[in-house]
N, C-alpha and C positions, 0 to 999 in steps of 0.2 A: 504494499500501499505506501503511495505516494507520503510524503512529508505535510502537502498542501490539503490534500483529501483527510489525512490523518488530524491536521490542525482543522479541517471544517468539522469533523466529526468530535472531537473533544468541543469546540465553540458551541455544538449544538447540546455537547449533552452540560456543560455548564451552563447554558439557556435556560433550557427545563428546569435544572438544579436550584437557578437562583428564581426561574417565577413560582416553583413549586417551595421552596423555602419563604417567599414572603406571602403565598397563599395555603397558609398551614392543612388548610383541609383537615380540622382537628387533631393534627401529630399525623395523619397519613402525610402529607404535602413535604414537611418535615424531615420525613422520614425520605421518602424519595429525594429531597434536597441531597440527602448523608450519601444515601447511594449512588448516585451521579458524580459527588465529588470523588469518593472511593475511587468510580473506576478513573476518572475525570486524572487524578493527579497518577495515578499509578500509571499510564500513557502517556503523562509531562515525566514522570521520572526515569522512565525507560527509556526515553526519547535523549537520554543527555545531553538538555536547554535545549534543543530543536523545538519543541511543543512549548504555548506559551498558556499562561492561563492560572498560574499560581494563583494569583489574586480572588481571581471570581472562585475559585478553589476555599480560600479561605471564607470568602463570602457565604458560600454554601452551607460550611461550616458550622460557624458563629451563627449565623440567622437561621439555618437548618436546626440546629441544637437549643439555639433559644427556645424556638417552639416547640419544641419533643418536650424541655424543663418543663414550660409552661401547662403543658398537655399533662403532663404527668403531675402537677401540684394541683391541678383542677380536678384530673381522677381519684386523687388523694383526698381533696378535701369534699370531694361529694361522697367515698369509703366511709372517711372518718365523719361527716354528719350522719349516713345512714345508717354505722354502728351506734351513734348516741344518742338515737333517734327514737 
């Protein structure tokens, strides 16, 4: 696969990751963002610096991780309230 084609593939993955990291979709979007970031990061690291996108990978990890933490907190609070009711 050519470097330009691989770069396009990584860019598409990271665009999906950014969109899903913004639209958390009750945690599912955040999870998808992190999965896309992991896949893209693997390709970037294997390319020895020829494929770009580490900043977008970092964005997907941070925002997607925040979304997962938020929904984990919400679910935990629902469970705690259900137990205490």
